[in-house]
DSSP file (Angstrom, degrees, kcal/mol; ACC not computed):
  #  RESIDUE AA STRUCTURE BP1 BP2  ACC     N-H-->O    O-->H-N    N-H-->O    O-->H-N    TCO  KAPPA ALPHA  PHI   PSI    X-CA   Y-CA   Z-CA
    1    1 A M              0   0    0      0, 0.0    17,-3.3     0, 0.0     2,-0.4   0.000 360.0 360.0 360.0 137.8    0.0    0.0    0.0
    2    2 A S  E     -A   17   0A   0     15,-0.2     2,-0.3    13,-0.0    15,-0.2  -0.999 360.0-176.7-130.7 131.4    1.2    3.5   -0.8
    3    3 A L  E     -A   16   0A   0     13,-2.6    13,-2.7    -2,-0.4     2,-0.3  -0.945   7.9-159.6-130.5 146.7   -0.5    6.6    0.5
    4    4 A T  E     +A   15   0A   0     -2,-0.3    94,-3.2    11,-0.2    95,-0.5  -0.875  21.9 145.3-123.2 157.0    0.2   10.3   -0.1
    5    5 A G  E     +AB  14  97A   0      9,-1.9     9,-2.7    -2,-0.3     2,-0.3  -0.947  13.5 178.3-169.7-173.8   -0.9   13.3    1.9
    6    6 A G  E     -A   13   0A   0     90,-1.9     7,-0.2    -2,-0.3     2,-0.0  -0.986  35.3 -59.4 176.6-178.9    0.1   16.7    3.1
    7    7 A C        -     0   0    0      5,-1.9     3,-0.5    -2,-0.3    71,-0.0  -0.236  54.3 -97.7 -79.7 170.8   -0.7   19.9    5.0
    8    8 A H  S    S+     0   0    0      1,-0.2    -1,-0.1     2,-0.1    67,-0.0   0.848 121.4  42.1 -60.9 -40.6   -3.7   22.3    4.4
    9    9 A C  S    S-     0   0    0      1,-0.0    -1,-0.2    67,-0.0     0, 0.0   0.613 107.3-120.2 -90.0  -9.8   -1.7   24.8    2.4
   10   10 A G  S    S+     0   0    0     -3,-0.5    -2,-0.1     2,-0.2    -1,-0.0   0.387  79.8 119.5  91.8  -2.3    0.3   22.3    0.3
   11   11 A A  S    S+     0   0    0      1,-0.1     2,-0.5    -5,-0.0    -3,-0.0   0.845  75.3  45.8 -67.4 -31.5    3.7   23.4    1.5
   12   12 A I        +     0   0    0     43,-0.1    -5,-1.9    41,-0.0     2,-0.3  -0.952  67.0 173.4-115.2 127.1    4.4   19.9    2.9
   13   13 A R  E     +AC   6  54A   0     41,-1.6    41,-1.7    -2,-0.5    40,-1.2  -0.938   5.5 177.5-127.8 153.9    3.7   16.6    1.0
   14   14 A Y  E     -AC   5  52A   0     -9,-2.7    -9,-1.9    -2,-0.3     2,-0.4  -0.957  17.8-150.0-150.3 164.9    4.6   13.1    2.0
   15   15 A Q  E     -AC   4  51A   0     36,-2.2    36,-3.0    -2,-0.3     2,-0.4  -0.993   7.5-163.6-137.5 137.8    4.3    9.4    0.9
   16   16 A V  E     -AC   3  50A   0    -13,-2.7   -13,-2.6    -2,-0.4     2,-0.4  -0.987   9.1-160.7-120.4 138.9    4.1    6.3    3.1
   17   17 A D  E     +A    2   0A   0     32,-1.8   -15,-0.2    -2,-0.4     2,-0.1  -0.954  47.7  27.1-124.1 138.9    4.7    2.9    1.7
   18   18 A G  S    S-     0   0    0    -17,-3.3   -15,-0.1    -2,-0.4    -2,-0.0  -0.337  95.4 -46.8 103.9 174.3    3.7   -0.4    3.2
   19   19 A D        -     0   0    0     -2,-0.1    -2,-0.1     1,-0.1     2,-0.0  -0.595  59.5-115.7 -83.3 140.6    1.1   -1.6    5.5
   20   20 A P        -     0   0    0      0, 0.0    25,-0.2     0, 0.0     3,-0.1  -0.358  10.1-135.4 -70.1 151.2    0.4    0.4    8.7
   21   21 A L  S    S-     0   0    0     23,-3.3     2,-0.3     1,-0.3    24,-0.1   0.827  78.3 -37.5 -73.3 -33.6    1.1   -1.2   12.0
   22   22 A T  E     -D   44   0B   0     22,-0.8    22,-2.4     2,-0.0     2,-0.4  -0.961  48.4-127.1-173.7 171.3   -2.2    0.1   13.3
   23   23 A H  E     +D   43   0B   0     -2,-0.3    83,-3.6    20,-0.2    84,-1.1  -0.930  32.3 178.9-135.5 111.5   -4.5    3.1   13.2
   24   24 A A  E     -De  42 107B   0     18,-2.6    18,-3.2    -2,-0.4     2,-0.6  -0.895  28.8-138.3-118.6 144.3   -5.6    4.5   16.5
   25   25 A L  E     -De  41 108B   0     82,-2.3    84,-2.5    -2,-0.4     2,-0.4  -0.897  31.1-150.7 -96.8 114.5   -7.8    7.5   17.6
   26   26 A C  E     -De  40 109B   0     14,-3.4    14,-2.1    -2,-0.6    84,-0.2  -0.739  23.5-178.9-100.7 130.2   -5.9    9.1   20.4
   27   27 A H        +     0   0    0     82,-2.1    83,-0.1    -2,-0.4    -1,-0.1   0.226  36.4 134.2-105.7  11.2   -7.7   11.0   23.2
   28   28 A C     >  -     0   0    0     81,-0.1     4,-2.2     1,-0.1     5,-0.2  -0.252  65.2-119.1 -67.7 154.4   -4.7   12.1   25.3
   29   29 A T  H  > S+     0   0    0      1,-0.2     4,-2.9     2,-0.2     5,-0.3   0.879 112.2  54.9 -59.8 -43.8   -4.4   15.6   26.5
   30   30 A D  H  > S+     0   0    0      1,-0.2     4,-2.6     2,-0.2    -1,-0.2   0.930 111.0  44.5 -60.6 -46.7   -1.2   16.3   24.6
   31   31 A C  H  > S+     0   0    0      2,-0.2     4,-2.2     1,-0.2     6,-0.3   0.917 114.2  49.2 -63.7 -42.2   -2.8   15.3   21.2
   32   32 A R  H  X>S+     0   0    0     -4,-2.2     4,-2.6     2,-0.2     5,-1.1   0.936 114.9  43.6 -64.8 -47.2   -6.0   17.2   21.9
   33   33 A R  H  <5S+     0   0    0     -4,-2.9    -2,-0.2     2,-0.2    -1,-0.2   0.941 114.5  49.0 -66.0 -43.7   -4.2   20.4   22.9
   34   34 A H  H  <5S+     0   0    0     -4,-2.6    -1,-0.2    -5,-0.3    -2,-0.2   0.907 121.8  34.7 -63.8 -37.9   -1.7   20.2   20.1
   35   35 A A  H  <5S-     0   0    0     -4,-2.2    -1,-0.2    -5,-0.2    -2,-0.2   0.712  96.8-133.6 -84.5 -24.3   -4.5   19.6   17.5
   36   36 A G  T  <5S+     0   0    0     -4,-2.6    -3,-0.2     1,-0.3    -4,-0.1   0.850  72.3 110.7  66.5  36.8   -7.2   21.8   19.1
   37   37 A A  S   <S-     0   0    0     -5,-1.1    -1,-0.3    -6,-0.3    -2,-0.2  -0.905  83.4-112.7-137.9 159.0   -9.5   18.8   18.5
   38   38 A P  S    S-     0   0    0      0, 0.0    77,-0.4     0, 0.0     2,-0.3   0.607  98.4  -3.9 -75.9  -7.9  -11.3   16.3   20.8
   39   39 A M        -     0   0    0     -8,-0.1     2,-0.4    -7,-0.1   -12,-0.2  -0.962  64.7-136.2-169.1 166.3   -9.1   13.4   19.4
   40   40 A V  E     -D   26   0B   0    -14,-2.1   -14,-3.4    -2,-0.3     2,-0.5  -0.998  14.9-134.5-135.4 133.2   -6.5   12.7   16.8
   41   41 A G  E     -D   25   0B   0     -2,-0.4    53,-2.0   -16,-0.2    54,-0.5  -0.789  25.5-173.9 -87.4 125.9   -6.1    9.8   14.3
   42   42 A W  E     -DF  24  93B   0    -18,-3.2   -18,-2.6    -2,-0.5     2,-0.5  -0.979  12.4-161.9-122.9 131.6   -2.6    8.3   14.1
   43   43 A T  E     -DF  23  92B   0     49,-2.5    49,-2.8    -2,-0.4     2,-0.4  -0.969  20.5-141.0-111.6 128.8   -1.5    5.7   11.7
   44   44 A M  E     +DF  22  91B   0    -22,-2.4   -23,-3.3    -2,-0.5   -22,-0.8  -0.738  28.3 160.7 -98.9 135.5    1.7    4.0   12.8
   45   45 A Y  E     - F   0  90B   0     45,-2.1    45,-2.8    -2,-0.4     2,-0.1  -0.943  48.1 -88.8-141.1 158.1    4.5    2.9   10.5
   46   46 A P  E >   - F   0  89B   0      0, 0.0     3,-2.1     0, 0.0     4,-0.3  -0.504  47.4-117.0 -59.2 144.2    8.2    2.0   10.7
   47   47 A Q  G >  S+     0   0    0     41,-2.7     3,-1.2     1,-0.3    42,-0.1   0.796 112.9  65.4 -58.2 -28.3   10.0    5.3   10.2
   48   48 A S  G 3  S+     0   0    0     40,-0.3    -1,-0.3     1,-0.2    41,-0.1   0.625  89.9  67.0 -68.7 -13.1   11.6    4.0    7.0
   49   49 A A  G <  S+     0   0    0     -3,-2.1   -32,-1.8   -33,-0.1     2,-0.4   0.683  87.1  82.5 -80.8 -17.3    8.1    3.9    5.3
   50   50 A L  E <   +C   16   0A   0     -3,-1.2     2,-0.4    -4,-0.3   -34,-0.2  -0.733  52.0 175.5 -97.1 132.1    7.7    7.7    5.4
   51   51 A R  E     -C   15   0A   0    -36,-3.0   -36,-2.2    -2,-0.4     2,-0.7  -0.969  24.1-142.7-134.0 119.9    9.3   10.0    2.8
   52   52 A V  E     -C   14   0A   0     -2,-0.4   -38,-0.3   -38,-0.2     3,-0.1  -0.721  19.9-178.0 -75.7 119.1    8.6   13.8    2.8
   53   53 A T  E     +     0   0A   0    -40,-1.2     2,-0.3    -2,-0.7   -39,-0.2   0.609  63.6  25.1 -98.9 -12.9    8.4   14.7   -0.9
   54   54 A K  E    S-C   13   0A   0    -41,-1.7   -41,-1.6     1,-0.1    -1,-0.2  -0.976 107.7  -3.7-149.4 136.3    7.9   18.4   -0.6
   55   55 A G  S    S-     0   0    0     -2,-0.3   -43,-0.1   -43,-0.2    -1,-0.1  -0.060  73.2 -93.2  80.5 176.5    8.8   21.0    2.0
   56   56 A L        -     0   0    0     -3,-0.1    16,-0.3   -44,-0.0     2,-0.1  -0.952  34.6-135.3-137.4 115.0   10.4   20.6    5.4
   57   57 A P        -     0   0    0      0, 0.0    14,-0.2     0, 0.0     2,-0.2  -0.394  19.1-120.3 -68.7 142.8    8.2   20.2    8.5
   58   58 A K  E     -G   70   0B   0     12,-2.3    12,-2.1    -2,-0.1     2,-0.5  -0.528  25.5-135.3 -78.0 150.5    9.0   22.1   11.7
   59   59 A T  E     -G   69   0B   0     10,-0.2     2,-0.5    -2,-0.2    10,-0.2  -0.928  15.9-167.0-114.9 131.7    9.7   20.1   14.8
   60   60 A Y  E     -G   68   0B   0      8,-3.1     8,-2.7    -2,-0.5     2,-1.5  -0.976  20.7-137.2-118.7 125.1    8.2   20.8   18.3
   61   61 A E  E     +G   67   0B   0     -2,-0.5     6,-0.2     6,-0.2     5,-0.1  -0.650  28.1 176.1 -78.4  92.7    9.5   19.0   21.3
   62   62 A S        -     0   0    0     -2,-1.5     2,-0.3     4,-0.8    -1,-0.2   0.647  64.2  -5.5 -78.6 -16.9    6.2   18.3   22.9
   63   63 A S  S    S-     0   0    0      3,-1.3    -1,-0.0    -3,-0.1     0, 0.0  -0.907  95.6 -70.8-159.2-175.1    7.8   16.3   25.8
   64   64 A V  S    S+     0   0    0     -2,-0.3    -1,-0.0     1,-0.2    -2,-0.0   0.915 132.4   8.2 -55.6 -45.1   11.1   15.0   26.9
   65   65 A H  S    S+     0   0    0     17,-0.1    18,-0.7    -3,-0.0     2,-0.2   0.622 107.7 101.3-110.8 -16.5   11.1   12.4   24.2
   66   66 A G  E     - H   0  82B   0     16,-0.2    -3,-1.3    17,-0.1    -4,-0.8  -0.520  45.7-172.4 -80.2 135.5    8.1   13.3   22.0
   67   67 A R  E     -GH  61  81B   0     14,-3.1    14,-2.3    -2,-0.2     2,-0.5  -0.994   4.1-165.9-128.3 127.8    8.5   15.2   18.8
   68   68 A R  E     -GH  60  80B   0     -8,-2.7    -8,-3.1    -2,-0.4     2,-0.4  -0.936   6.9-156.0-112.7 131.6    5.7   16.6   16.8
   69   69 A Q  E     +GH  59  79B   0     10,-2.9     9,-2.9    -2,-0.5    10,-1.3  -0.871  22.3 160.0-108.4 137.1    6.2   17.7   13.1
   70   70 A F  E     -GH  58  77B   0    -12,-2.1   -12,-2.3    -2,-0.4     2,-0.5  -0.903  47.0 -82.6-146.4 170.5    3.9   20.2   11.5
   71   71 A C     >  -     0   0    0      5,-2.1     4,-1.5    -2,-0.3   -63,-0.0  -0.724  29.6-150.9 -80.7 128.2    3.7   22.7    8.6
   72   72 A G  T  4 S+     0   0    0     -2,-0.5    -1,-0.1   -16,-0.3   -13,-0.0   0.637  91.7  47.9 -75.4 -14.7    5.4   25.9    9.7
   73   73 A D  T  4 S+     0   0    0      3,-0.1    -1,-0.1     1,-0.0    -2,-0.0   0.926 128.8  13.7 -87.9 -54.1    3.1   27.9    7.3
   74   74 A C  T  4 S-     0   0    0      2,-0.1    -2,-0.2     0, 0.0    -1,-0.0   0.603  95.2-124.1-104.7 -13.2   -0.4   26.7    7.9
   75   75 A G     <  +     0   0    0     -4,-1.5     2,-0.2     1,-0.3    -3,-0.1   0.488  48.5 161.0  84.5   8.1    0.2   24.8   11.2
   76   76 A T        -     0   0    0     -6,-0.1    -5,-2.1     1,-0.1    -1,-0.3  -0.423  39.4-127.9 -62.6 128.3   -1.2   21.4   10.1
   77   77 A G  E     +H   70   0B   0     -7,-0.2    -7,-0.2    -2,-0.2     3,-0.1  -0.583  39.4 161.0 -73.9 140.4    0.0   18.6   12.4
   78   78 A L  E     +     0   0B   0     -9,-2.9    15,-3.2     1,-0.3     2,-0.3   0.723  47.7  17.1-126.9 -55.9    1.6   15.8   10.4
   79   79 A F  E     -HI  69  92B   0    -10,-1.3   -10,-2.9    13,-0.2     2,-0.4  -0.891  46.4-164.2-134.4 153.9    3.9   13.4   12.3
   80   80 A Y  E     +HI  68  91B   0     11,-1.8    11,-2.9    -2,-0.3     2,-0.3  -1.000  10.8 174.9-138.1 137.7    4.8   12.2   15.8
   81   81 A T  E     -H   67   0B   0    -14,-2.3   -14,-3.1    -2,-0.4     2,-0.2  -0.977  12.5-177.3-136.0 153.0    7.8   10.2   17.1
   82   82 A N  E  >  -H   66   0B   0      4,-0.4     4,-3.1     7,-0.4   -16,-0.2  -0.753   8.5-166.2-149.4 100.1    9.1    9.2   20.5
   83   83 A A  T  4 S+     0   0    0    -18,-0.7   -17,-0.1    -2,-0.2    -1,-0.1   0.771  88.1  50.7 -56.3 -32.1   12.4    7.4   20.4
   84   84 A Q  T  4 S+     0   0    0      2,-0.2    -1,-0.2   -19,-0.1   -18,-0.0   0.944 123.0  24.6 -75.5 -50.3   12.0    6.2   24.0
   85   85 A V  T  4 S+     0   0    0      1,-0.2    -2,-0.2   -20,-0.0    -1,-0.1   0.862 137.3  25.7 -82.0 -40.7    8.4    4.7   23.8
   86   86 A L  S >< S-     0   0    0     -4,-3.1     3,-1.9     3,-0.1    -4,-0.4  -0.532  78.4-167.8-124.6  64.2    8.2    3.9   20.2
   87   87 A P  T 3  S+     0   0    0      0, 0.0    -4,-0.1     0, 0.0     3,-0.1  -0.277  75.6   5.7 -60.4 131.2   11.7    3.4   18.8
   88   88 A G  T 3  S+     0   0    0      1,-0.3   -41,-2.7   -42,-0.1     2,-0.3   0.557 107.0 115.1  75.9   7.1   11.8    3.3   15.0
   89   89 A I  E <   -F   46   0B   0     -3,-1.9    -7,-0.4   -43,-0.3     2,-0.4  -0.854  44.6-167.9-113.4 145.4    8.2    4.2   14.7
   90   90 A I  E     -F   45   0B   0    -45,-2.8   -45,-2.1    -2,-0.3     2,-0.5  -0.999  12.2-146.4-129.1 134.4    6.5    7.2   13.2
   91   91 A D  E     -FI  44  80B   0    -11,-2.9   -11,-1.8    -2,-0.4     2,-0.5  -0.849  10.9-157.2 -97.2 132.6    2.8    8.2   13.6
   92   92 A V  E     -FI  43  79B   0    -49,-2.8   -49,-2.5    -2,-0.5     2,-0.6  -0.929  26.1-117.3-108.4 127.7    1.2    9.9   10.7
   93   93 A Q  E >   -F   42   0B   0    -15,-3.2     3,-1.9    -2,-0.5   -51,-0.2  -0.558  27.6-151.2 -67.6 115.8   -1.9   12.1   11.4
   94   94 A S  G >  S+     0   0    0    -53,-2.0     3,-1.3    -2,-0.6    -1,-0.2   0.724  86.9  67.3 -72.0 -20.8   -4.4   10.1    9.3
   95   95 A A  G 3  S+     0   0    0    -54,-0.5    -1,-0.3     1,-0.2    -2,-0.1   0.513  92.0  65.1 -73.4  -1.7   -6.7   13.0    8.4
   96   96 A T  G <  S+     0   0    0     -3,-1.9   -90,-1.9   -18,-0.1    -1,-0.2   0.466  76.6 110.6 -96.9  -1.7   -3.9   14.5    6.4
   97   97 A Y  B <  S-B    5   0A   0     -3,-1.3   -92,-0.3   -92,-0.2     4,-0.0  -0.364  77.5-127.7 -65.4 148.0   -4.0   11.6    3.9
   98   98 A D  S    S+     0   0    0    -94,-3.2    -1,-0.1     1,-0.3   -93,-0.1   0.876 113.7  32.8 -62.4 -34.1   -5.3   12.5    0.3
   99   99 A D  S >  S+     0   0    0    -95,-0.5     3,-2.0     1,-0.1    -1,-0.3  -0.791  74.3 178.4-123.7  85.2   -7.7    9.5    0.9
  100  100 A P  T 3  S+     0   0    0      0, 0.0     3,-0.4     0, 0.0    -1,-0.1   0.609  77.7  61.6 -65.8 -11.5   -8.3    9.5    4.7
  101  101 A E  T 3  S+     0   0    0      1,-0.2    -6,-0.1     3,-0.1    -7,-0.0   0.502  77.7  90.9 -92.4  -0.2  -10.7    6.5    4.3
  102  102 A A  S <  S+     0   0    0     -3,-2.0    -1,-0.2     1,-0.2   -99,-0.0   0.763  91.6  38.3 -67.3 -24.8   -7.9    4.3    3.0
  103  103 A V  S    S-     0   0    0     -3,-0.4    -1,-0.2    -4,-0.2     3,-0.1  -0.929  84.8-146.0-126.9 101.7   -6.9    3.0    6.4
  104  104 A P        -     0   0    0      0, 0.0   -81,-0.1     0, 0.0    -3,-0.1  -0.411  29.6-101.5 -65.4 144.1   -9.9    2.4    8.8
  105  105 A A        -     0   0    0      1,-0.1   -81,-0.2   -83,-0.1     3,-0.1  -0.361  32.2-169.5 -63.4 145.0   -9.3    3.1   12.5
  106  106 A R        -     0   0    0    -83,-3.6     2,-0.3     1,-0.3   -82,-0.2   0.586  59.2  -1.9-114.2 -13.5   -8.8    0.0   14.5
  107  107 A M  E     -e   24   0B   0    -84,-1.1   -82,-2.3     2,-0.0     2,-0.4  -0.979  57.2-120.2-166.9 163.8   -8.9    1.3   18.2
  108  108 A Q  E     -e   25   0B   0     -2,-0.3     2,-0.3   -84,-0.2     3,-0.2  -0.961  34.0-165.9-110.5 135.4   -9.2    4.2   20.5
  109  109 A I  E     +e   26   0B   0    -84,-2.5   -82,-2.1    -2,-0.4   -81,-0.1  -0.856  59.9  23.9-123.4 161.4   -6.4    4.9   22.8
  110  110 A Q    >   +     0   0    0     -2,-0.3     3,-1.9   -84,-0.2     4,-0.3   0.825  65.5 156.0  61.3  32.4   -5.8    7.0   25.9
  111  111 A V  G >   +     0   0    0      1,-0.3     3,-1.3    -3,-0.2    -1,-0.1   0.722  61.1  74.9 -66.5 -18.4   -9.6    6.9   26.7
  112  112 A A  G 3  S+     0   0    0      1,-0.3    -1,-0.3     3,-0.0    -2,-0.1   0.784 103.2  41.2 -59.5 -25.2   -8.8    7.5   30.4
  113  113 A E  G <  S+     0   0    0     -3,-1.9    -1,-0.3     2,-0.1    -2,-0.2   0.375  89.6 128.4-101.3  -1.6   -8.1   11.1   29.2
  114  114 A R  S <  S-     0   0    0     -3,-1.3     2,-0.2    -4,-0.3   -75,-0.1  -0.325  70.7-104.9 -64.4 139.6  -11.1   11.3   26.8
  115  115 A I    >   -     0   0    0    -77,-0.4     3,-2.0     1,-0.1     4,-0.5  -0.454  33.7-122.7 -58.5 129.3  -13.4   14.3   27.1
  116  116 A G  G >  S+     0   0    0      1,-0.3     3,-1.2     2,-0.2     4,-0.2   0.810 108.3  52.7 -49.9 -41.9  -16.5   13.0   28.8
  117  117 A W  G >  S+     0   0    0      1,-0.2     3,-0.9     2,-0.2    -1,-0.3   0.625  93.9  73.0 -76.2 -11.1  -19.0   14.0   26.0
  118  118 A M  G X  S+     0   0    0     -3,-2.0     3,-1.0     1,-0.2     4,-0.3   0.743  82.7  70.1 -69.1 -23.9  -16.8   12.2   23.4
  119  119 A A  G <  S+     0   0    0     -3,-1.2    -1,-0.2    -4,-0.5    -2,-0.2   0.733 111.2  30.8 -68.5 -20.8  -18.1    8.9   24.7
  120  120 A H  G X  S+     0   0    0     -3,-0.9     3,-2.1    -4,-0.2     4,-0.3   0.135  83.4 114.6-124.3  19.2  -21.5    9.7   23.3
  121  121 A A  G X  S+     0   0    0     -3,-1.0     3,-1.5     1,-0.3    -2,-0.1   0.849  72.2  62.1 -55.8 -36.1  -20.6   11.8   20.2
  122  122 A H  G 3  S+     0   0    0     -4,-0.3    -1,-0.3     1,-0.3    -2,-0.1   0.627  97.4  59.4 -69.8 -10.7  -21.9    9.2   17.9
  123  123 A E  G <  S+     0   0    0     -3,-2.1    -1,-0.3     2,-0.1    -2,-0.2   0.497  82.5 107.3 -95.8  -6.8  -25.4    9.7   19.4
  124  124 A L  S <  S-     0   0    0     -3,-1.5    -3,-0.0    -4,-0.3     0, 0.0  -0.345  86.4 -89.7 -67.3 148.6  -25.6   13.5   18.5
  125  125 A P        -     0   0    0      0, 0.0     2,-0.4     0, 0.0    -1,-0.1  -0.311  46.9-144.6 -55.9 143.2  -27.9   14.7   15.7
  126  126 A A        -     0   0    0     -3,-0.1     2,-0.4    -4,-0.0     3,-0.0  -0.925  14.2-168.3-119.3 142.2  -26.0   14.6   12.4
  127  127 A H        -     0   0    0     -2,-0.4     0, 0.0     1,-0.1     0, 0.0  -0.993  24.3-137.0-130.6 133.5  -26.4   17.0    9.5
  128  128 A E  S    S+     0   0    0     -2,-0.4     2,-0.2     2,-0.1    -1,-0.1   0.831  91.2   1.6 -57.0 -33.7  -25.0   16.7    5.9
  129  129 A R  S    S-     0   0    0     -3,-0.0     3,-0.0     0, 0.0     0, 0.0  -0.784 110.3 -52.8-142.1-179.7  -23.9   20.3    5.9
  130  130 A F        -     0   0    0     -2,-0.2    -2,-0.1     1,-0.1     2,-0.0  -0.471  66.4-115.9 -61.8 124.4  -23.9   23.2    8.4
  131  131 A P        -     0   0    0      0, 0.0     3,-0.3     0, 0.0    -1,-0.1  -0.322  13.6-152.2 -68.6 143.3  -27.5   23.6    9.6
  132  132 A S  S    S+     0   0    0      1,-0.2     2,-0.7     2,-0.1    -2,-0.1   0.709  88.0  59.7 -85.0 -21.2  -29.3   26.8    8.8
  133  133 A N              0   0    0      1,-0.2    -1,-0.2     0, 0.0     0, 0.0  -0.585 360.0 360.0-108.4  68.7  -31.6   26.6   11.9
  134  134 A L              0   0    0     -2,-0.7    -1,-0.2    -3,-0.3    -2,-0.1   0.541 360.0 360.0 -68.3 360.0  -29.3   26.6   14.9
């Protein structure tokens, strides 16, 4: 399997080759705060599977061993590594794929830190587009 993706503005492009190790939806506080979202989808690969094909992501040292890479122009989060906890592994933010449905999520992780209302988010009313009658 080969997938391509990139940031919102197009300054960073990447390709990953091979089958992912897993695809997890992470609810940890660090991921939520960095993304400004209630959870973040991460697809895990051996680091050698990723090739940045355009641009150069900026790196943020989000913890002692954690490194988050993002686009310095538009701010899109792209990759995460932690050589201590996940040696040789890179996480790719799955919503940045050109085809984000290519790899279905397999699990939710860090649910101990999940925002309470996220446990029932699937029960909320759903609208095809932004509703006109708020």
